[in-house]
N, C-alpha and C positions, 0 to 999 in steps of 0.2 A: 398813467403818469408819463410814460415814455412816448406814446403816440408813434408818429412816423419819424420823429426827429432823433438824431443820435445824441442829443443833449437834453438835460433836465435842468430846470432853473434851480440854482443853489439857494437855499433859504437865507434870509438876511442875517439871522443869528450866526450862521457860519461865515458869511462874508465879513462880518465884523471881527472875527477872531484874528489875532495878530499872526498866528502861524497855524492854519488849518492842517489837519492830517492829510496824507496823500490820497486816501480813499474815503468816500462818504457812502454809507449804507442808507438807502431810502426804502421804506416799506409803504406801499400803497395799499391801504386797508380796503378800498373799494375794489381794486383789481386783484387783490390777494397776490401781490407780486413784490419780491425783494429785488432791488436793483442796486448795483455798485457803480459809482461814478468816480472820476478824478475830481480834484478840487474846483475845476472849472465847470463841472457838470457833464462831462463827456461820459456816455454810457460804456462801461467796461464789461459788465456781466449782469445777467438777470436770471431769476428762477421763480417758479410759483411757490407760494407759501400758504400755510394755514395761519389763521388769526384767532383771537378770542371769541368764544361762543357768545359773549355779551355784545359783540359787534355785529351780530347777524341781522339786526334791523336798524342799521345806521351805526354811527360811531359816537356813542355817549362818552362823557367825561369819566375817566377812571378815578375812583375815590378810595378804593381799598385793595389790599393785597389779594383778596380772594373773590373779587367780583366778576372774574372771567372776562374782563375787558382788556384789550390791547390798548395801551395808552397812546396819546398823540403828543408829539413834541420832539425836541432835539435832545439826545442823551449821549453820554460818554460810555464807551465800553470799559467795564471795570475788570473783567477776567475773561480769559480765553482758555478753554479746556478742549484740546484736540483728542482724537481717538487714542487710547492708551494712557491718558492722564489719570492718575489715581483718583482724583476727585470726581471725574466723569464716571469712573468705575463704581464709586460709592453711590453716586446718584442713580446710575442704571441698575443697581442692585435692589432698589426699592421695588416692591411688588405692589403696584397701585391697584386699588379696587375699582369698581365701576363708578367713578366719580360723577360722570355725566349722564347716568341712567340710560345708557345705550343698549343694555342687555348683555354686555361683555366687559370683562375686566380690562383695564389698561395694561396691567402686567408689568414685567420688568423691561429694561432697555427702552423706557419711554423717551429718553433723551437722545437715543440713537448714537451717531458717530461723532458728536461734538456739541459743545455748549458755549455760547458767547453771552456773558452776563452784562446787564446794564441796570442802573438805579433809576427807576421810573419816578421816584419822588423828587429828583433834582434835575428838572429840565433846564437846558441852557437858554431857552427862549421864553421863559416866563416863570411865575411862581408855581411851586409844586403844591400838592395837597397839604392841608394842615397835618403836622406830625401827630402820630398817635398809635394806639395798638393795632389799628386796622390799616394803617398806611406807613408801614415800616420801610418799604422799598428794598434796598439791598441789604439782605440779612442772611445769616446762617441759622438754620434751625437748631434747636437744642440737640445735643449729642445723641440722646436716646431716639430722636426721630431721624437723624442723619445730618451731621454737622457740615456736610459738603453741599447741601441743597440750597440754591439761591432762589429768590422769589420770581424773577422774570428774566427771560433771555431769548436768544435765537438759538434753536437747537434742532437736532435730527429727530428721527421718529422710529417707532416700532409699528406704525400704522400709516402706510402710504396713502390710504384712502382719506386721511385727515388733512392732507396737503391740498391747497386750493379751496378750502372751505373755512367757515367760522366754526372751529372745532377744538380750540384749546382752552386752557384755563387763563389765558392772557398772553402766553408766550407766542413767539413767531416760530412756526414749525416748517422745516425744510426736509426734502427727501435726503437720505443719507449721502448719496454721491454729491449732492449740492452743498450740504453743510461741510463736507470734507474740502470741497473746492473753495468755499467761502473762507474757511479757517486757514487753509494753506496759502491762499493768494491774497486775501484782503483784510481779514479781521485782525486788529491790533489793539492791545490795551491802550486806552486814551483816544481811540478812534471814535468817530461820530456815527450815530444812528438817528435818522430822521423818520418819524412815523407820522403819516397824515392820511 
């Protein structure tokens, strides 16, 4: 996405906003890279990322919460949970089984050192999927499962080898030092995420 230029084209959906946020997060699914720009598209920071396992052979349309596809579109950040936030602690306490049939458990601390949530069912640049039980978007799971867990986001990891690959359930995964930098310097509630 960035190539040799210090600028990235800002999507039309963002240009049309009356007051765009100071930072725009761009996720390039093909390059498996997260880049932050200012509102004019000047590159400020970039890091490798993991994307959904469903994106391994192209970038299909996301249709459901659990299809393991990272969605494409322009989305608003709804929540930011830095290291030390109680909700991040609850999410990291989940002991995940081997969901992806890799031969090893995902385990605890799967969200690493931070979580930035967005609602994939409400893109700013077009219609979202039909609402329904498999396309709930931004939701909290029932209390018995963990009321702090959100459906999709940009987060840290307990598996560095999953960054730079199609390796997630649909989230965007960063190395822990990178998610800390991203949250401390750029991620804000109401901010924009562009995934393409």
